[in-house]
N, C-alpha and C positions, 0 to 999 in steps of 0.2 A: 464479420464480413467473410471470414473463411471458416465454414462450418467443420471442415475436416482438413487437417494439415498433417502430412506424413502419416496417414492412416490413424490419426488421433482425433477424436471428437473434441474440438476446442472448447465448446460450451461446457462439456462434462469436466474437462481438465481444469478450466477456470474455476468452476464451482468447487471442485475438490480441493484446489489449492488456496482459494481465497475466502471461502465461506466462514471458517473459524476466525481468521484474522479480522475480517470485516465486522463480524458480530462483536468481537472484542473492541474494535475501534468505536462502534456505536455505543457499547456499554461505557467506555471511557468518556466519551463525549457527554452522554446522559449524566454520568456521575461527576463530570467536571474533574476527572482524575488525570492529571498530567503524566504521572509515572506510568499509569496503566495505558494511557494513550501512546506514550513513547515505546513501550514494550510491544503493543499491538502493531504499531506502525513498522517497527523493526521486523516483526514476524511477517507482515504483509510484504514488505520489501524483499525479504529473503525468499518468500514463496514466488514472487515475480522472477527473481534471478534464477531460482531453481528451474522454473519453467523455461526460461530463455536458454539456459544451459542444456536442458534435456532435449530441446528442439533444435540444437546446434546453432543458436543465436547468442552465444556467450558474449559477443561484442556489445550486446545491448544490456547495460548494467543500470539498474535502478538504485538510487541512493537518496538518503535524506538530504533536504536542502541544507546548504552550509552558509547561506546568507539570506537576508530578507528579500523577498521579491519586490517590495516597495520600500526601499530604505528611507525615503523621505516622508513616510507616514507612520503614525503611532496608533495601533489598533487596541491599545489597552482601554478598558472601560473607564469612562469619565466618572469622577467621584460625584456622588449625589448629595 
């Protein structure tokens, strides 16, 4: 929604910072590789935080969830 912020092309910056981590996330999901997913998610989270810091919005900190969003639900696949 803000194509240029502080003389920075936001679309270009987002692509530069998130392309590699998002491809890694997609690969991890395709391969059903939890360790690979965790590493890619951490890389993406770090990229977001670097962007916030560089644009002087360090108060906005992204972090991995530390609790289930739906604690009353179990999303494990059911046995067949």
